[in-house]
RODO-2510 file (C-alpha; in nm, 4 decimals, decimal comma):
residues 439
     n   res          X          Y          Z
     1     x   -10,9049    -2,4989     9,4074
     2     x   -10,7281    -2,2255     9,6028
     3     x   -10,4221    -2,0225     9,5218
     4     x   -10,1135    -2,1011     9,7280
     5     x   -10,1491    -1,7612     9,8964
     6     x   -10,5111    -1,8201     9,9974
     7     x   -10,4273    -2,1712    10,1188
     8     x   -10,1701    -2,0173    10,3524
     9     x   -10,4206    -1,7556    10,4725
    10     x   -10,6721    -2,0320    10,5453
    11     x   -10,4360    -2,2742    10,7200
    12     x   -10,1626    -2,0822    10,9041
    13     x   -10,2652    -1,9893    11,2583
    14     x    -9,9509    -1,8767    11,4399
    15     x    -9,9027    -1,5297    11,5940
    16     x    -9,9185    -1,2567    11,3316
    17     x   -10,0836    -1,4662    11,0591
    18     x   -10,4181    -1,3419    10,9184
    19     x   -10,6185    -1,6463    11,0348
    20     x   -10,4323    -1,6696    11,3637
    21     x   -10,5110    -1,3058    11,4333
    22     x   -10,8774    -1,3633    11,3497
    23     x   -10,9032    -1,6679    11,5761
    24     x   -10,7483    -1,4771    11,8654
    25     x   -11,0559    -1,2513    11,8739
    26     x   -11,2599    -1,5490    11,9998
    27     x   -11,2455    -1,7617    12,3139
    28     x   -11,0668    -2,0914    12,2439
    29     x   -11,1787    -2,4186    12,4109
    30     x   -10,8235    -2,5131    12,4986
    31     x   -10,8422    -2,8006    12,7469
    32     x   -11,0702    -3,0154    12,9583
    33     x   -11,1213    -2,9015    13,3160
    34     x   -11,0364    -3,2585    13,4201
    35     x   -10,6827    -3,2080    13,2900
    36     x   -10,6225    -2,9654    13,5777
    37     x   -10,8093    -3,1416    13,8575
    38     x   -10,6302    -3,0091    14,1655
    39     x   -10,5548    -2,6683    14,3106
    40     x   -10,1762    -2,6296    14,3345
    41     x   -10,1485    -2,9391    14,1146
    42     x    -9,9018    -3,0105    13,8377
    43     x    -9,8858    -2,7528    13,5576
    44     x    -9,9513    -2,8775    13,2039
    45     x    -9,8027    -2,7942    12,8660
    46     x   -10,0648    -2,6385    12,6393
    47     x    -9,9968    -2,5513    12,2766
    48     x   -10,2701    -2,3411    12,1128
    49     x   -10,2539    -2,1653    11,7748
    50     x    -9,8818    -2,2372    11,7606
    51     x    -9,8053    -2,0802    12,1009
    52     x    -9,6350    -2,2836    12,3732
    53     x    -9,8134    -2,2090    12,7010
    54     x    -9,8343    -2,3422    13,0556
    55     x   -10,1707    -2,3928    13,2266
    56     x   -10,2070    -2,4324    13,6034
    57     x   -10,4768    -2,4204    13,8724
    58     x   -10,3856    -2,2023    14,1695
    59     x   -10,4824    -2,2409    14,5346
    60     x   -10,8159    -2,0607    14,4938
    61     x   -10,9124    -2,2866    14,2014
    62     x   -10,8650    -2,0244    13,9320
    63     x   -10,6815    -2,1329    13,6165
    64     x   -10,3839    -1,9442    13,4817
    65     x   -10,2399    -1,9674    13,1301
    66     x    -9,9002    -1,8062    13,0774
    67     x    -9,6013    -1,8210    12,8467
    68     x    -9,3799    -2,1278    12,8600
    69     x    -9,0465    -1,9510    12,9117
    70     x    -8,9729    -1,7667    13,2334
    71     x    -8,9114    -1,3974    13,1522
    72     x    -8,5857    -1,4122    13,3514
    73     x    -8,3609    -1,6529    13,1604
    74     x    -8,6085    -1,8640    12,9639
    75     x    -8,6380    -2,1822    13,1698
    76     x    -8,9679    -2,3616    13,1114
    77     x    -9,2323    -2,2849    13,3708
    78     x    -9,3631    -2,6402    13,3208
    79     x    -9,1126    -2,7406    13,5910
    80     x    -9,2374    -2,4649    13,8230
    81     x    -9,3720    -2,4977    14,1759
    82     x    -9,7464    -2,4307    14,1819
    83     x    -9,8008    -2,2786    14,5257
    84     x    -9,9877    -2,0037    14,7079
    85     x   -10,1717    -1,8465    14,4107
    86     x    -9,8828    -1,8525    14,1672
    87     x    -9,6299    -2,0486    13,9656
    88     x    -9,2689    -2,0230    14,0814
    89     x    -8,9811    -2,0891    13,8402
    90     x    -8,7465    -2,3417    13,9975
    91     x    -8,4386    -2,1892    13,8319
    92     x    -8,4200    -1,8708    14,0412
    93     x    -8,7495    -1,8636    14,2308
    94     x    -8,9314    -1,5923    14,0393
    95     x    -9,3060    -1,6313    14,0940
    96     x    -9,5944    -1,5261    13,8668
    97     x    -9,9676    -1,5059    13,9331
    98     x   -10,2481    -1,5834    13,6871
    99     x   -10,2299    -1,2292    13,5484
   100     x    -9,8622    -1,2728    13,4650
   101     x    -9,7434    -1,0311    13,7320
   102     x    -9,4174    -1,1159    13,9084
   103     x    -9,5152    -1,1305    14,2749
   104     x    -9,1859    -1,2550    14,4191
   105     x    -8,8215    -1,2257    14,3145
   106     x    -8,6248    -1,3849    14,5996
   107     x    -8,2829    -1,3601    14,4326
   108     x    -8,3013    -0,9790    14,4225
   109     x    -8,2339    -0,7490    14,7225
   110     x    -8,5330    -0,6872    14,9470
   111     x    -8,5268    -0,3156    14,8652
   112     x    -8,5369    -0,3788    14,4882
   113     x    -8,8527    -0,2942    14,2955
   114     x    -8,7415    -0,4909    13,9890
   115     x    -9,0287    -0,7383    14,0217
   116     x    -9,2777    -0,4608    13,9465
   117     x    -9,1135    -0,4141    13,6071
   118     x    -9,1308    -0,7778    13,4922
   119     x    -9,4382    -0,9598    13,3616
   120     x    -9,5071    -1,2854    13,1832
   121     x    -9,7488    -1,2986    12,8911
   122     x   -10,0724    -1,4283    13,0431
   123     x   -10,4139    -1,5024    12,8993
   124     x   -10,7629    -1,5052    13,0464
   125     x   -10,9087    -1,8469    13,1256
   126     x   -11,2609    -1,9516    13,2278
   127     x   -11,4347    -2,2808    13,2966
   128     x   -11,7749    -2,3809    13,1647
   129     x   -11,9319    -2,7158    13,0872
   130     x   -11,6183    -2,9126    13,1698
   131     x   -11,4066    -2,7047    12,9310
   132     x   -11,1250    -2,4588    13,0006
   133     x   -11,1731    -2,1610    12,7699
   134     x   -10,8723    -1,9444    12,6865
   135     x   -10,8762    -1,5964    12,5348
   136     x   -10,5591    -1,5250    12,3389
   137     x   -10,6890    -1,1977    12,1982
   138     x   -10,5820    -0,8348    12,2080
   139     x   -10,8121    -0,7134    12,4856
   140     x   -10,7223    -0,9120    12,7965
   141     x   -10,8758    -0,6477    13,0240
   142     x   -11,2176    -0,6710    12,8601
   143     x   -11,2577    -0,9928    12,6575
   144     x   -11,5804    -1,0722    12,4713
   145     x   -11,8413    -1,3014    12,6306
   146     x   -11,8225    -1,6753    12,5817
   147     x   -12,0345    -1,7982    12,2892
   148     x   -12,3809    -1,9330    12,3709
   149     x   -12,3056    -2,2849    12,2544
   150     x   -12,6006    -2,4790    12,3905
   151     x   -12,4080    -2,8044    12,4394
   152     x   -12,1560    -2,6207    12,6586
   153     x   -12,4214    -2,4585    12,8776
   154     x   -12,6038    -2,7659    13,0076
   155     x   -12,6178    -2,8631    13,3771
   156     x   -12,3678    -3,1116    13,5152
   157     x   -12,4667    -3,4657    13,4203
   158     x   -12,6580    -3,3602    13,1082
   159     x   -12,3635    -3,3205    12,8743
   160     x   -12,0801    -3,5369    12,7438
   161     x   -11,7429    -3,4467    12,5957
   162     x   -11,5373    -3,6326    12,3376
   163     x   -11,1889    -3,5299    12,2297
   164     x   -10,9140    -3,6638    12,0034
   165     x   -10,6075    -3,5267    11,8289
   166     x   -10,5450    -3,5235    11,4543
   167     x   -10,2016    -3,4997    11,2941
   168     x   -10,3099    -3,2560    11,0238
   169     x   -10,4112    -2,8952    10,9782
   170     x   -10,7362    -2,7977    11,1458
   171     x   -10,9008    -2,7083    10,8144
   172     x   -10,8717    -3,0599    10,6734
   173     x   -11,0526    -3,1955    10,9780
   174     x   -11,3119    -2,9173    10,9706
   175     x   -11,3844    -2,9713    10,6021
   176     x   -11,4610    -3,3360    10,6745
   177     x   -11,7413    -3,2273    10,9063
   178     x   -11,9005    -2,9921    10,6510
   179     x   -11,8774    -3,2511    10,3715
   180     x   -12,1954    -3,4509    10,4152
   181     x   -12,1479    -3,6222    10,0790
   182     x   -11,8829    -3,8578    10,2162
   183     x   -12,1173    -4,0113    10,4752
   184     x   -12,2936    -4,2540    10,2402
   185     x   -11,9563    -4,3816    10,1196
   186     x   -11,6945    -4,3618    10,3955
   187     x   -11,9312    -4,4446    10,6834
   188     x   -12,2243    -4,6335    10,5306
   189     x   -12,0910    -4,7496    10,1946
   190     x   -12,1355    -5,1132    10,3002
   191     x   -12,5086    -5,0629    10,3601
   192     x   -12,7931    -5,0762    10,1094
   193     x   -13,1600    -4,9832    10,1157
   194     x   -13,2256    -5,3329    10,2512
   195     x   -13,0609    -5,2212    10,5780
   196     x   -13,3153    -4,9427    10,6468
   197     x   -13,6929    -4,9567    10,6822
   198     x   -13,8802    -4,8377    10,3755
   199     x   -13,9986    -4,4808    10,4267
   200     x   -13,7318    -4,3936    10,6821
   201     x   -13,4781    -4,1161    10,6339
   202     x   -13,2050    -4,3779    10,6316
   203     x   -13,3741    -4,5443    10,3357
   204     x   -13,3917    -4,2121    10,1478
   205     x   -13,0195    -4,1456    10,2093
   206     x   -12,9094    -4,4917    10,0973
   207     x   -13,1373    -4,4856     9,7928
   208     x   -12,9894    -4,1588     9,6631
   209     x   -12,6167    -4,1177     9,7268
   210     x   -12,5845    -3,8078     9,5066
   211     x   -12,8106    -3,5412     9,6611
   212     x   -12,8286    -3,1771     9,5578
   213     x   -12,6717    -2,9007     9,7666
   214     x   -12,7386    -2,5425     9,8705
   215     x   -12,5303    -2,3147    10,0953
   216     x   -12,5834    -1,9674    10,2394
   217     x   -12,3938    -1,7226    10,4585
   218     x   -12,5179    -1,6605    10,8126
   219     x   -12,4372    -1,3939    11,0705
   220     x   -12,2062    -1,6425    11,2438
   221     x   -12,0654    -1,8400    10,9504
   222     x   -12,2211    -2,0564    10,6806
   223     x   -12,5044    -2,3094    10,6550
   224     x   -12,5845    -2,5741    10,3970
   225     x   -12,8236    -2,8496    10,3093
   226     x   -12,7972    -3,1715    10,1132
   227     x   -13,1444    -3,2677     9,9919
   228     x   -13,3078    -3,5604     9,8158
   229     x   -13,6630    -3,6913     9,7567
   230     x   -13,8353    -3,8872    10,0341
   231     x   -14,1758    -3,9967     9,9086
   232     x   -14,3825    -3,6887     9,8324
   233     x   -14,1601    -3,4680    10,0487
   234     x   -13,7965    -3,3583    10,0437
   235     x   -13,5459    -3,4811    10,3027
   236     x   -13,3039    -3,2022    10,4004
   237     x   -12,9886    -3,2562    10,6061
   238     x   -12,8875    -2,9161    10,7453
   239     x   -12,5536    -2,8288    10,9066
   240     x   -12,3496    -2,5255    11,0032
   241     x   -12,0021    -2,3778    11,0289
   242     x   -11,9627    -2,1202    11,3067
   243     x   -11,6620    -1,8886    11,3322
   244     x   -11,3833    -1,9467    11,3963
   245     x   -11,3693    -2,3325    11,3805
   246     x   -11,6963    -2,4867    11,5010
   247     x   -11,9010    -2,7409    11,3092
   248     x   -12,2486    -2,8782    11,3664
   249     x   -12,2969    -3,1929    11,1593
   250     x   -12,6304    -3,2792    10,9897
   251     x   -12,6917    -3,6252    11,1389
   252     x   -13,0055    -3,6923    11,3414
   253     x   -13,3280    -3,4960    11,3672
   254     x   -13,3336    -3,1179    11,3484
   255     x   -13,4648    -2,9815    11,6773
   256     x   -13,3480    -3,2766    11,8875
   257     x   -12,9716    -3,2645    11,8364
   258     x   -12,7770    -3,0461    12,0808
   259     x   -12,4125    -3,0747    11,9783
   260     x   -12,1122    -2,8879    11,8455
   261     x   -11,7522    -2,9716    11,7605
   262     x   -11,4555    -2,7384    11,7835
   263     x   -11,1574    -2,8046    11,5566
   264     x   -10,8956    -2,6313    11,7676
   265     x   -10,5578    -2,5708    11,6008
   266     x   -10,2690    -2,6873    11,8171
   267     x   -10,0297    -2,5614    11,5522
   268     x   -10,0294    -2,5593    11,1725
   269     x    -9,9887    -2,9376    11,1518
   270     x   -10,1949    -3,0621    11,4481
   271     x   -10,5418    -3,0007    11,5879
   272     x   -10,7898    -3,1582    11,8252
   273     x   -11,1588    -3,2159    11,7823
   274     x   -11,3588    -3,1352    12,0944
   275     x   -11,7151    -3,2591    12,0693
   276     x   -11,9805    -3,1444    12,3136
   277     x   -12,3294    -3,2902    12,3122
   278     x   -12,6381    -3,3339    12,5236
   279     x   -12,6706    -3,6767    12,6817
   280     x   -12,9874    -3,8563    12,5755
   281     x   -13,1519    -4,1367    12,7661
   282     x   -13,4314    -4,3756    12,6868
   283     x   -13,6615    -4,1343    12,8701
   284     x   -13,5515    -3,8345    12,6629
   285     x   -13,8121    -3,7095    12,4158
   286     x   -13,7086    -3,8412    12,0773
   287     x   -13,6140    -4,1804    12,2154
   288     x   -13,2934    -4,3763    12,2242
   289     x   -12,9374    -4,3109    12,3239
   290     x   -12,7077    -4,1373    12,0745
   291     x   -12,4550    -4,3413    11,8803
   292     x   -12,1411    -4,4204    12,0841
   293     x   -11,8158    -4,4146    11,8890
   294     x   -11,5800    -4,6866    12,0215
   295     x   -11,2579    -4,4985    11,9362
   296     x   -10,9838    -4,5747    12,1898
   297     x   -10,7243    -4,3230    12,3085
   298     x   -10,3677    -4,3762    12,4203
   299     x   -10,2708    -4,2544    12,7695
   300     x   -10,1837    -3,8848    12,7720
   301     x    -9,8222    -3,7837    12,8116
   302     x    -9,6804    -3,4473    12,9189
   303     x    -9,5128    -3,3453    12,5921
   304     x    -9,6575    -3,0744    12,3685
   305     x    -9,8366    -3,3232    12,1415
   306     x    -9,9073    -3,5931    12,3992
   307     x   -10,2800    -3,5368    12,4531
   308     x   -10,5764    -3,7324    12,3158
   309     x   -10,3940    -3,9435    12,0586
   310     x   -10,5879    -4,2337    11,9109
   311     x   -10,4764    -4,5936    11,9497
   312     x   -10,5423    -4,6461    11,5776
   313     x   -10,3097    -4,4049    11,3998
   314     x   -10,0917    -4,3549    11,0935
   315     x    -9,8081    -4,5610    11,2419
   316     x   -10,0255    -4,8743    11,2460
   317     x   -10,2285    -4,7898    10,9325
   318     x   -10,5214    -4,7016    11,1620
   319     x   -10,5674    -5,0755    11,2345
   320     x   -10,7317    -5,1324    10,8982
   321     x   -10,8857    -5,4785    10,8582
   322     x   -10,8608    -5,5684    10,4890
   323     x   -11,0602    -5,8898    10,5322
   324     x   -11,3468    -5,6957    10,6891
   325     x   -11,3250    -5,4461    10,4039
   326     x   -11,3188    -5,7251    10,1436
   327     x   -11,6231    -5,8968    10,2954
   328     x   -11,8037    -5,5587    10,2961
   329     x   -11,8697    -5,5834    10,6668
   330     x   -11,7322    -5,2311    10,6556
   331     x   -11,6750    -5,0072    10,3546
   332     x   -11,3306    -4,9111    10,4885
   333     x   -11,2188    -5,1858    10,7235
   334     x   -11,1374    -4,9152    10,9785
   335     x   -11,2464    -4,9556    11,3411
   336     x   -11,4788    -4,6556    11,3904
   337     x   -11,6390    -4,3533    11,2280
   338     x   -11,3874    -4,1260    11,4000
   339     x   -11,0939    -4,3286    11,2676
   340     x   -11,2439    -4,3379    10,9183
   341     x   -11,2500    -3,9573    10,9163
   342     x   -10,9063    -3,9366    11,0732
   343     x   -10,7419    -4,1725    10,8255
   344     x   -10,8608    -3,9853    10,5173
   345     x   -10,7892    -3,6357    10,6482
   346     x   -10,4431    -3,7230    10,7811
   347     x   -10,3600    -3,9069    10,4582
   348     x   -10,3653    -3,5694    10,2794
   349     x   -10,0521    -3,4615    10,4671
   350     x   -10,0159    -3,1968    10,7366
   351     x   -10,1379    -2,9168    10,5075
   352     x   -10,2901    -3,0250    10,1786
   353     x   -10,1882    -2,8316     9,8668
   354     x   -10,5305    -2,7118     9,7567
   355     x   -10,3948    -2,5842     9,4255
   356     x   -10,4046    -2,9519     9,3174
   357     x   -10,7681    -3,0360     9,3970
   358     x   -11,0727    -3,0599     9,1693
   359     x   -11,3976    -2,9625     9,3417
   360     x   -11,7496    -3,0641     9,2413
   361     x   -12,1044    -2,9642     9,3315
   362     x   -12,0850    -3,1793     9,6456
   363     x   -11,8163    -2,9385     9,7701
   364     x   -12,0553    -2,6405     9,7710
   365     x   -12,0330    -2,5886    10,1473
   366     x   -11,6540    -2,6274    10,1533
   367     x   -11,6141    -2,3656     9,8790
   368     x   -11,8445    -2,1189    10,0527
   369     x   -11,6911    -2,1692    10,3970
   370     x   -11,3363    -2,1248    10,2705
   371     x   -11,4348    -1,8043    10,0936
   372     x   -11,6096    -1,6710    10,4048
   373     x   -11,3092    -1,7466    10,6266
   374     x   -11,0470    -1,6095    10,3879
   375     x   -11,2453    -1,2909    10,3248
   376     x   -11,2932    -1,2360    10,6982
   377     x   -10,9221    -1,2885    10,7709
   378     x   -10,8194    -1,0494    10,4939
   379     x   -11,0758    -0,7879    10,5982
   380     x   -10,9323    -0,7900    10,9503
   381     x   -10,5749    -0,7784    10,8197
   382     x   -10,6277    -0,5113    10,5555
   383     x   -10,9021    -0,2936    10,7038
   384     x   -10,9355    -0,3772    11,0709
   385     x   -11,2866    -0,5177    11,0145
   386     x   -11,3701    -0,7288    11,3195
   387     x   -11,4718    -1,0894    11,2399
   388     x   -11,8295    -1,2247    11,2409
   389     x   -12,0054    -1,2746    11,5750
   390     x   -11,6843    -1,2230    11,7770
   391     x   -11,8903    -1,0266    12,0321
   392     x   -12,2353    -1,1766    11,9695
   393     x   -12,2798    -1,4818    12,1933
   394     x   -12,6460    -1,5369    12,1010
   395     x   -12,5532    -1,6001    11,7369
   396     x   -12,4207    -1,9413    11,8463
   397     x   -12,7554    -2,0678    11,9788
   398     x   -12,8423    -2,2870    11,6797
   399     x   -12,9071    -2,6535    11,5995
   400     x   -12,8663    -2,8858    11,3009
   401     x   -13,0052    -3,2146    11,1744
   402     x   -13,2525    -3,3603    10,9264
   403     x   -13,6013    -3,2426    10,8405
   404     x   -13,8781    -3,3366    10,5961
   405     x   -14,0357    -3,0438    10,4134
   406     x   -14,3095    -3,0394    10,1502
   407     x   -14,1938    -2,9902     9,7942
   408     x   -14,1707    -2,6194     9,7159
   409     x   -14,1064    -2,4996    10,0742
   410     x   -13,7877    -2,2941    10,1108
   411     x   -13,5426    -2,4916    10,3256
   412     x   -13,4073    -2,1888    10,5134
   413     x   -13,7483    -2,0494    10,6089
   414     x   -13,9047    -2,3929    10,6597
   415     x   -13,6383    -2,5025    10,9086
   416     x   -13,6019    -2,1763    11,1018
   417     x   -13,8020    -2,2748    11,4116
   418     x   -13,6251    -2,6087    11,4580
   419     x   -13,2817    -2,4528    11,4023
   420     x   -13,3304    -2,2295    11,7052
   421     x   -13,1465    -2,3511    12,0132
   422     x   -13,2598    -2,3788    12,3755
   423     x   -13,6095    -2,5035    12,2797
   424     x   -13,7562    -2,8455    12,3678
   425     x   -13,9359    -3,0481    12,1003
   426     x   -14,1086    -3,3455    12,2671
   427     x   -14,3138    -3,4001    11,9512
   428     x   -14,0067    -3,5174    11,7570
   429     x   -13,8576    -3,8687    11,7427
   430     x   -13,5360    -4,0237    11,6130
   431     x   -13,7284    -4,3321    11,5004
   432     x   -13,7579    -4,1705    11,1544
   433     x   -13,3848    -4,2376    11,0989
   434     x   -13,4444    -4,6088    11,0583
   435     x   -13,1580    -4,7102    11,2867
   436     x   -12,8771    -4,5785    11,0616
   437     x   -12,6411    -4,3958    11,3020
   438     x   -12,4655    -4,1751    11,0445
   439     x   -12,7920    -4,0393    10,8945
***
């Protein structure tokens, strides 16, 4: 369990909070490029880390991200006119460019230089891999490089994006991704060894639902494995947490899986999961298309929390089918893996009181990751120690997945080559999974 103080350090992300300050040292994947499709198009409301912002694409195609309230009298710039390389407040006509400079003040005398003395808070924005990245940090003139996340650096047509909002604190969602122990219950609890070919990794996972765990610190976060016997070898599922809020889950085959998920805090009580992964085809080495989650989204609206909401949600009990659950067609009766995760993490409340929990050995990675994050946030707050890998893009070039290793081989050393990103492995195949999508 955590103390109430440490729970606040871990979960609160607004301006001036220890974790919010830490996160602002990194680029934030704040939106999809498709949300701002047109130059001089409609601005959009964008809440990130508890800040209300306005994003817009100017005539040249560049994206601006500035404060919501006009510096004049506070009217929302969401209603502004996006024209000629800037956003003009409709209240009195003041116009701001992507750097936040006031470039026109038509209600002041022509000889006035007042516009040179007024600026709006503005943040750097870049596009890569279909994502709009926003830097909310202290050094707008010289921000760090974008992280070398392999799934976000693929050519057009070779990557896919998936995104959905959760009505809970980012850490609850993130902890679900680094908790591999829930997979054989929440997602595959209705399956048995009869549902996987003997000798496959799926068979090993379903035959032993209580694996052992190890976790270590890395230069960019934490890494863990859940391991269990598989014949004469050991089956390791390896996954990672990368600062400040990225997860790489352990499903699939280590060396083949190119994916990452960002759990981006909207505010303390809401977040969105942005998944990025390499698109596989039947011709891709390793064989087979990746599992497609059928989660449906509601149409986006323009309010602060109107983006990427799931059709199955808390207001309709996530469309749980009790008959399907009773017949064990599904362990949960919920419509998809995404909704299964969403239902349990949202059911904890917006911010769970971690002073009330009781952790076991299966929570090894959660314990280590919390400690790493809290220590980093406090070190920045108390001693100005900059957070891990904030300026080291290459640290993010890693992969996760499953691997078989001979008994006695160290899992960290034995998996090192396949954990390295940006390397092809045509010798590997997903057939070893035995057709179990969550393995």
